C-alpha positions in Angstrom: 0.0 0.0 0.0 1.4 3.2 -1.1 0.9 6.3 1.0 1.2 9.8 -0.3 2.8 12.6 1.7 0.5 15.5 2.1 1.8 18.8 0.9 1.8 21.5 3.6 -0.7 24.3 3.0 1.0 27.3 1.5 4.1 25.5 0.2 3.1 26.0 -3.4 2.5 29.7 -2.7 5.9 30.1 -1.0 7.7 28.4 -3.9 6.1 30.8 -6.3 7.0 33.8 -4.1 10.6 32.7 -4.0 10.7 32.2 -7.8 9.2 35.7 -8.3 11.9 37.2 -6.0 14.8 35.4 -7.8 16.5 37.4 -10.6 15.3 36.4 -14.0 17.4 36.8 -17.2 16.2 39.3 -19.7 17.5 41.3 -22.6 17.8 45.0 -23.2 19.0 47.4 -25.9 22.0 49.6 -24.9 21.0 52.2 -27.4 17.3 52.8 -26.7 16.5 50.8 -23.6 14.0 48.5 -25.4 13.5 45.1 -23.8 12.7 42.4 -26.3 11.4 39.0 -25.0 14.5 37.1 -26.4 17.9 37.9 -27.7 18.0 39.3 -31.3 20.9 40.5 -33.3 19.2 43.8 -34.3 17.0 45.9 -31.9 13.4 45.9 -33.3 12.9 49.4 -31.8 15.8 51.5 -33.0 17.4 49.2 -35.6 20.8 49.1 -34.0 22.9 46.0 -34.6 24.6 44.2 -31.7 23.1 46.4 -29.1 20.9 43.8 -27.3 22.6 42.5 -24.2 21.6 40.1 -21.4 20.8 41.8 -18.1 19.1 40.9 -14.9 15.8 42.6 -14.2 15.4 43.4 -10.5 14.1 46.4 -8.7 11.2 48.8 -9.0 8.6 48.6 -11.8 7.3 51.4 -13.9 4.0 50.8 -15.8 4.3 47.1 -15.0 7.9 46.8 -16.4 10.9 46.2 -14.1 13.4 49.0 -14.3 16.9 47.4 -14.6 20.1 48.8 -13.3 23.0 49.2 -15.7 26.6 50.3 -15.5 26.7 54.1 -15.8 28.8 55.7 -18.5 30.8 57.6 -15.9 30.9 56.7 -12.2 30.0 59.2 -9.6 32.9 61.1 -8.1 33.5 63.3 -5.0 32.5 66.8 -5.8 35.9 68.2 -4.7 37.6 66.2 -7.4 35.5 67.6 -10.3 36.9 70.5 -12.3 34.8 73.5 -12.9 36.9 74.7 -15.8 34.6 73.3 -18.6 31.8 75.4 -17.1 33.7 78.6 -17.1 31.9 81.4 -18.9 33.4 83.0 -22.0 32.7 86.7 -22.7 30.6 87.4 -25.7 32.2 90.8 -26.4 28.8 92.6 -25.6 29.4 94.0 -22.1 25.7 94.4 -21.1 24.8 90.9 -22.2 27.7 89.5 -20.3 26.5 91.3 -17.3 23.1 89.6 -17.5 24.6 86.2 -18.3 26.9 86.3 -15.3 30.2 86.8 -17.3 29.4 85.3 -20.7 28.3 82.1 -22.4 29.1 78.8 -20.9 30.1 76.0 -23.4 27.2 73.6 -23.6 24.7 76.1 -22.1 21.4 76.8 -23.8 20.0 80.3 -23.6 16.4 81.2 -24.6 16.0 84.9 -25.6 12.4 85.9 -26.0 10.9 89.3 -27.0 8.2 91.0 -29.1 8.6 91.2 -32.9 10.8 94.1 -34.0 12.4 94.7 -30.6 15.9 93.8 -31.9 16.5 90.2 -31.0 18.1 89.3 -34.3 20.2 92.4 -34.4 21.6 91.8 -30.9 22.4 88.2 -31.6 24.0 88.9 -34.9 26.4 91.3 -33.1 27.0 88.6 -30.5 27.8 86.0 -33.2 30.3 88.4 -34.9 32.0 89.3 -31.6 32.3 85.6 -30.8 33.8 84.8 -34.2 36.3 87.6 -33.9 37.5 86.9 -30.3 36.6 83.4 -29.1 38.8 81.4 -31.6 36.0 79.2 -32.8 33.4 79.7 -35.5 29.9 80.9 -34.9 26.8 79.7 -36.8 23.6 81.7 -37.2 20.7 79.6 -38.5 17.6 81.7 -39.5 14.3 80.1 -40.0 12.5 83.4 -40.8 14.9 85.2 -43.1 17.1 84.3 -46.1 20.9 84.4 -45.9 20.8 87.5 -48.2 18.6 89.4 -45.8 20.8 88.6 -42.8 23.9 89.6 -44.9 22.3 93.0 -45.5 21.8 93.5 -41.8 25.4 92.4 -41.1 26.7 95.0 -43.6 24.7 97.7 -41.9 26.1 96.7 -38.5 29.7 96.1 -39.9 29.4 92.6 -38.5 31.2 90.7 -41.3 33.8 88.1 -40.3 35.3 85.0 -42.0 34.4 82.8 -39.0 30.7 83.9 -38.9 28.6 81.4 -40.9 25.0 81.8 -42.0 22.3 79.3 -43.0 18.6 79.4 -43.6 17.0 76.2 -42.5 13.7 75.0 -41.0 14.5 71.3 -40.7 16.2 70.0 -37.6 18.2 67.4 -39.5 19.6 70.1 -41.7 20.6 72.2 -38.7 22.4 69.2 -37.2 24.2 68.7 -40.6 25.4 72.3 -40.4 26.7 71.6 -36.9 28.7 68.6 -38.2 30.2 70.7 -41.1 31.0 74.0 -39.3 31.7 72.7 -35.8 30.9 76.0 -34.2 31.5 77.2 -30.7 28.3 79.3 -30.8 25.0 78.4 -32.4 22.2 81.1 -32.8 18.9 79.7 -33.8 16.3 82.3 -35.0 13.8 81.1 -34.0 13.0 77.8 -32.3 9.3 78.0 -33.3 10.3 77.8 -37.0 12.2 74.6 -36.8 10.5 71.2 -37.2 11.5 67.6 -37.3 9.7 65.0 -39.6 9.7 62.3 -36.9 7.4 64.3 -34.6 3.7 65.0 -35.0 2.4 68.5 -35.1 3.0 71.7 -37.1 6.1 73.9 -36.8 5.7 76.1 -33.7 3.3 73.6 -32.1 3.8 72.3 -28.5 5.0 68.9 -29.6 7.4 70.2 -32.3 8.9 72.9 -30.0 9.4 70.5 -27.2 11.1 67.9 -29.4 13.3 70.4 -31.2 14.4 72.0 -28.0 15.2 68.7 -26.3 17.3 67.6 -29.3 19.2 70.8 -29.4 19.9 70.8 -25.7 21.2 67.2 -25.9 23.5 68.2 -28.8 24.7 71.3 -27.0 25.6 69.3 -23.9 27.3 66.6 -25.8 29.5 68.8 -28.0 30.0 71.8 -25.7 28.3 74.3 -28.0 27.0 77.5 -26.5 23.5 77.8 -28.0 21.1 80.7 -28.1 17.5 80.1 -29.1 15.2 82.9 -30.1 11.7 82.5 -28.8 8.4 84.1 -29.6 6.1 85.7 -27.0 2.4 85.7 -26.5 0.1 88.7 -26.3 0.7 88.8 -22.5 4.5 89.0 -23.0 5.2 85.4 -21.9 7.4 83.0 -23.7 5.3 81.2 -26.4 5.2 77.4 -26.4 5.0 74.8 -23.6 6.2 75.7 -20.1 8.7 72.8 -20.2 10.6 74.9 -22.8 11.8 77.2 -20.0 12.7 74.2 -17.8 14.8 72.6 -20.5 17.2 75.5 -21.1 19.8 76.9 -18.7 19.1 80.6 -19.1 15.9 82.5 -19.9 16.2 86.2 -21.0 13.5 88.7 -21.9 14.2 91.4 -24.4 12.0 94.4 -23.7 11.6 97.8 -25.2 9.2 100.3 -26.7 9.4 100.6 -30.5 9.1 104.4 -30.2 12.1 104.6 -27.9 15.8 103.7 -28.5 16.1 102.1 -25.0 16.2 98.3 -24.8 16.4 96.1 -21.7 17.6 92.5 -21.5 16.2 91.1 -18.2 17.3 87.8 -16.7 14.4 85.5 -15.6 16.3 82.3 -15.1 20.1 81.7 -14.9 21.8 78.6 -13.7 25.2 80.3 -13.9 24.6 83.7 -12.3 22.1 86.1 -10.8 18.6 85.9 -12.2 17.7 89.5 -11.4 20.3 91.3 -13.6 19.3 93.8 -16.3 21.3 94.9 -19.3 20.7 98.2 -21.1 21.1 98.8 -24.8 20.4 101.6 -27.3 19.1 101.0 -30.8 20.4 103.2 -33.5 20.8 103.2 -37.3 23.9 101.0 -37.3 22.5 98.4 -35.0 22.6 98.1 -31.2 25.2 99.1 -28.6 25.6 98.6 -24.8 24.8 101.4 -22.4 27.1 101.1 -19.4 25.7 104.3 -17.8 22.0 104.7 -18.9 20.9 107.0 -16.1 21.4 110.1 -18.2 18.7 108.9 -20.6 16.0 109.2 -18.0 16.7 112.8 -16.9 15.8 116.1 -18.4 18.1 119.1 -17.9 16.3 122.4 -17.3 17.7 125.9 -17.4 15.3 126.8 -14.6 13.4 124.5 -12.2 10.0 123.5 -13.6 6.9 122.6 -11.5 5.6 119.1 -11.9 8.9 117.1 -11.9 10.7 115.1 -9.3 13.6 112.6 -9.5 13.7 109.1 -7.9 16.0 106.1 -8.1 14.5 102.9 -9.5 16.0 99.5 -9.2 16.1 97.3 -12.3 17.4 94.1 -11.0 20.5 95.0 -9.1 21.1 98.2 -11.1 20.1 101.6 -9.8 18.7 104.0 -12.4 18.1 107.7 -11.6 14.7 108.4 -13.2 12.7 111.6 -13.6 8.9 111.5 -13.0 6.7 114.2 -14.6 3.1 115.2 -13.7 0.7 117.6 -15.3 -2.5 118.8 -13.6 -5.1 119.6 -16.1 -8.3 121.7 -16.0 -11.3 121.0 -13.8 -13.8 118.8 -15.7 -17.3 117.6 -14.9 -17.8 113.9 -14.3 -14.9 111.5 -14.1 -11.5 113.2 -14.9 -8.9 111.3 -16.8 -5.9 109.6 -15.1 -3.3 108.9 -17.8 0.1 107.3 -17.2 3.1 106.4 -19.4 5.8 104.3 -17.9 4.0 104.2 -14.4 1.5 101.9 -12.7 -2.0 103.5 -13.2 -3.4 101.8 -10.0 -0.6 103.2 -7.9 -1.1 106.7 -9.3 -4.8 106.6 -8.4 -3.8 105.6 -4.9 -1.2 108.4 -4.5 -3.8 110.9 -5.8 -6.3 109.7 -3.2 -3.7 110.0 -0.4 -2.7 113.5 -1.5 -6.4 114.6 -1.6 -7.0 113.2 1.8 -3.8 114.2 3.7 -3.1 117.7 2.3 -5.2 120.8 2.6 -4.3 122.9 -0.4 -4.5 120.2 -3.1 -7.8 119.6 -4.9 -7.5 116.7 -7.3 -10.8 114.8 -7.4 -12.2 116.9 -10.3 -9.0 117.6 -12.2 -7.3 115.6 -15.0 -3.9 114.2 -14.1 -1.2 113.0 -16.5 2.0 111.3 -15.2 4.9 109.9 -17.1 8.6 108.9 -16.9 11.4 110.2 -19.1 13.3 108.2 -21.7 10.8 105.3 -22.1 11.7 103.4 -18.9 8.9 101.7 -17.1 8.9 102.1 -13.3 6.3 100.1 -11.4 8.0 99.5 -8.1 6.4 101.1 -5.0 9.7 103.0 -4.2 8.7 105.6 -6.8 5.4 106.5 -5.0 7.0 109.4 -3.1 8.5 111.0 -6.2 5.1 110.7 -7.9 3.4 112.4 -5.0 5.9 115.2 -5.0 5.6 115.7 -8.8 1.8 115.8 -8.6 1.9 118.2 -5.6 4.5 120.3 -7.4 2.3 120.6 -10.5 -0.9 121.2 -8.5 0.7 123.9 -6.3 2.9 125.4 -9.1 5.9 125.0 -6.9 9.1 123.7 -8.5 11.1 121.0 -6.7 14.8 121.7 -6.2 16.7 120.2 -9.1 19.3 118.6 -6.7 16.6 116.6 -4.7 15.7 112.9 -5.1 12.8 111.2 -3.3 12.7 107.5 -2.5 9.9 105.7 -0.6 6.6 103.8 -0.8 3.4 105.7 0.2 0.8 104.0 2.3 -2.9 104.7 2.5 -2.6 106.6 5.7 0.0 108.9 4.2 3.0 107.2 5.8 6.3 106.7 3.9 7.3 103.1 4.1 10.7 101.6 3.9 12.1 100.2 0.6 15.1 98.0 -0.2 18.6 98.9 -1.6 18.5 102.4 -0.3 22.3 102.7 0.1 22.8 101.7 -3.6 20.1 104.1 -4.7 21.7 107.0 -2.8 25.2 106.2 -4.1 23.9 106.3 -7.7 22.1 109.6 -7.1 25.2 111.1 -5.4 27.4 110.0 -8.4 25.2 112.1 -10.7 25.4 115.2 -8.5 22.3 115.1 -6.4 22.9 116.7 -3.0 19.6 116.1 -1.1 17.6 112.9 -0.6 14.2 112.2 1.1 14.0 108.6 2.4 11.7 106.8 4.7 12.3 106.7 8.5 14.8 104.0 9.3 16.5 104.1 5.9 19.0 106.8 6.6 22.8 106.2 6.7 22.8 106.1 10.5 19.9 103.7 10.8 21.3 101.2 8.2 24.7 101.3 9.8 26.4 102.4 6.6 27.8 105.9 6.1 25.9 107.9 3.5 27.4 109.3 0.4 29.7 112.3 0.7 28.3 115.7 -0.3 24.7 114.5 0.1 22.2 115.4 2.8 19.8 112.5 3.7 16.6 113.5 5.4 14.2 110.9 6.8 10.5 111.7 6.4 7.7 109.9 8.2 4.7 110.8 5.9 3.8 112.7 2.8 3.0 115.9 4.6 6.5 116.2 6.1 8.0 115.2 2.7 6.2 118.1 1.1 7.4 120.5 3.8 11.0 119.4 3.3 10.7 119.8 -0.5 9.2 123.3 -0.1 12.1 124.3 2.2 14.7 122.9 -0.2 13.1 124.8 -3.1 13.1 128.1 -1.1 16.8 127.9 -0.2 
């Protein structure tokens, strides 16, 4: 009689569990990561020969597939043993752009420059490409997807930007752009613009979300692999934001905004994102007939020199990034009108002007503004929206309404509150130093922002007066004008 041994309950489940935990052989393509069910000589996904190797699949799973570990191309090293020389910035030859970039362009870095049509993006980058070709020791390549090479050549002649190491190409296909990179081997690539380039292997039309993402990702990979400093020109939307998917700004290393009024010669390059320097720097440029040039000292553009003091003007110091700019604010008080009078601004925040007018109407006795038209503007095309200009706007409006000229050597810095108090603002020592450099001898600042309170000695030959509210600021300005 044969007896059978009973199998303990759960033994089969335990065996299966042990088998599931044991490493199982599998195959994976080194080129694209595809995992075929068995070994093949040619990867069915990417078509590479001899790239399928045996591996052991253990570890976490993604979408039901086990993520295998593989030998990295380069092992991790202690951070102290890694050289920073390959990431050292190289000057472009355009001083104001180097200021915003943090010293220049880093090999392998990808910069996105966005701005409105006609603001001067192509002109600036053509100058940068010529400067790079002349001084960096490596060729520069400008690829235009919007203009022909003849049109770019005409602009280069007007700017005197011709050089043997500056190469031009007009392409709209990503494969052709990569072919130019293989032939020229440039140190700098300027692509104008990324929305005009497409790749046949990706769905969507040129400029669409899918195409822009794919083209940018490919160019970033090529720039990192070959160490090519790359500048991509981007379009903007009606709101002034970078057009395309938001991931576009995450893929690149630096994001710059090119700003300016078409009716003014002033142009500003503002840093929004910078992995190699400060992200709040601003570069100033001037557009002229022969192109564009850097403005190392732009404060003089925002001031008007008068033979005699004129009512309705006051000077403040605005901060553009970390740069202090002495700016003049002008105000004109119009005639009395029935109904709702106009409040017109140029270069200022209309909402803050309305608030300052309400404070002046409430906190001063001699001013009547509720039924009078008020026009306020800045000089030189600069836009000042920071609250630190509130005090200068209030003094300019009061000066125009009372027909009392502000002393030409006075600057006013401070934020005005709804109760009439003058609030503290940042970077006061830097603002005062810039005003003193241009010859201003008297400054009105909020309480607690004077040289003694900040622990820093004030500028020489400048008197700094702390004011607590708008009324005391008007009294100090009146005394200074009478002296």
